[in-house]
C-alpha positions, 0 to 999 in steps of 0.5 A: 686469853679471857676464861669464864667461870660458872660455879654451881655445885651447892647454895650460891652460884658464882659467875666469874672473868679471869684475865691471864696474862703473859706478863704476869698472874691472872688476873680477874675482870668481874665478879658476881655471887648470890647467897642462897642461904636466905631462901635454905634459912627454912628447912636448916639446910641445902635443899636439893630441888630448890638450890637447882632451881635457884641456880637456872634463875641466876646464872644468866643474869649473874653472867651478865653481871660481871661482863658489864663490870669487866667491860667486855661482851661475851663474844670476847671469853676464849673459854668456858668452865664450869663444876664439873664436881662435886656436888648436888648433881642437880645443881652440877647440871645447871653450871655443866649444861649453861656453860656448854650452851655458851660455849656451843653458840660461841664456837669456844670450848669448855672445861670442867673443873674440880670443886675442890681444885678450885680452893685450892688454888683460890689463894692465887687471886690474892697479892702475895702467890705460894710456892710450889710445893707447898701443904694445903688445909681444905675446909670446905663443905663435907670436906677435910683434906690435908694435900701436898702439892707440888704442880697444878695438878699434882697433888697428894693425900696426906690425911682426911676426915673418916667421917664429919668434916669440919665445916659439917661440925661447925653447921650441926652443933650449930642447929645445935645451939638453933642458931640460924642456917648456915651455922658456922659463921652464926657459931663463931660470931656466938662464940666471940661472945662466950667462954671457951673453956667452958666446956671440956670438949673432946679434941678427936684423934687430935694425938693419933700420930697421923693427919686423919679427922674426925669430927662426928664424937665431938658433935655427938658431946656438945649436943650431950652437953646440949642436951644437959642446957636443957631448951631456957639455957640463956644466951651465956652458957649458949656463948659457952658452949659456941666458944668451946665448939669452936676451939675443939675445932680449931684445935685439932686443925691447927695441930694436924695441918703444923705436923702435916709441914713438919713431916713433910719438909715443907714451909707453905701452908695454904688454906683454902674453903669457907671454915678458913674464912674463920679468924680464930683458926687463922690466928692460930695458924698463922702463930703456929706457923711462924714458929716452925719459920713459916708462912700460910696462905689464904684466898681473899676472905670473898673467895673462901665461899663458893665463888666463880673465880676459882674455877676460872682460874683453875682452868686456867692455871691448869691449861698454862701446864698443859691439862686441858681436859677442855671439850667442844663437841657440845658434851658434858657430865658431871661427877657429884663424887670424885676424888681431887688424888684422881687429879693427878693420875692423868685422868684429866689431862687431854688435848688442847683446841688448836684455838687456845694453844 
């Protein structure tokens, strides 16, 4: 079965084609992605209206590019999947509208996919796939969560951020340091030249005894230090503050993730989302997990950001488990706010159309 996936939740337009196989794991046949980072950079963050308009311009050319890569025709698509939420309402509507229009033209069903579930399952496109159950650290945009994953569609929330997420802490701290957008990668690049012990920054909730996160206090501490340094700060001091900020964020993420492994007794950790591409985070998680005799699984670096492949994959894996949530009536909706744990309540299941059963 060939699943076309469309991702348009925020500032990246992604389209991909994933093929499910009876004799092996799903295979990525083609993938194309357009980032709006350069367009939004002048504004220091995502402008929703501009994001939506750019998705409209990009999605169909990207779909044609993916089909060309795969060597398949549009008529070979069996299911069209799209990001239903969470995300920016206008941006989500673009992907959903295009997906449903394609489904209607082809006479194929469509499926709305949870954006975070896509990230959660993206390591299944890597060479060595994790076995269930596993603990998942989701660090994507405004989301920082630890989940217990017992199967596709079976998720238990272990802890989450109570204010700013890790990605927001990276982006807001980068802005305070005068770095470009997106801030996370820019801060990580500068941190490579700094001393991570130069500034004593807080590690909020590090010893709270639970698995929740909080990064708002860290952002305030970075702002205080940036003001002390003043507008004429030297590059080395900026690099030192960047390194100290990154170290504080990573220390909390690592400590909470390892605690989740200990508390659950599970020895498999999946890391997904844009912050999961951070090399310091990967190094420290690998080292900490090794001491627990645990393994850590990551998606390929190219699939850490938002992308169509993870949407197509999540749809394919849901179909395999009978959690279809497909439609063939031309209707759709989007959910800008959509807690991932709702997927375990049975709200996401529906009947699989005969053509896909």
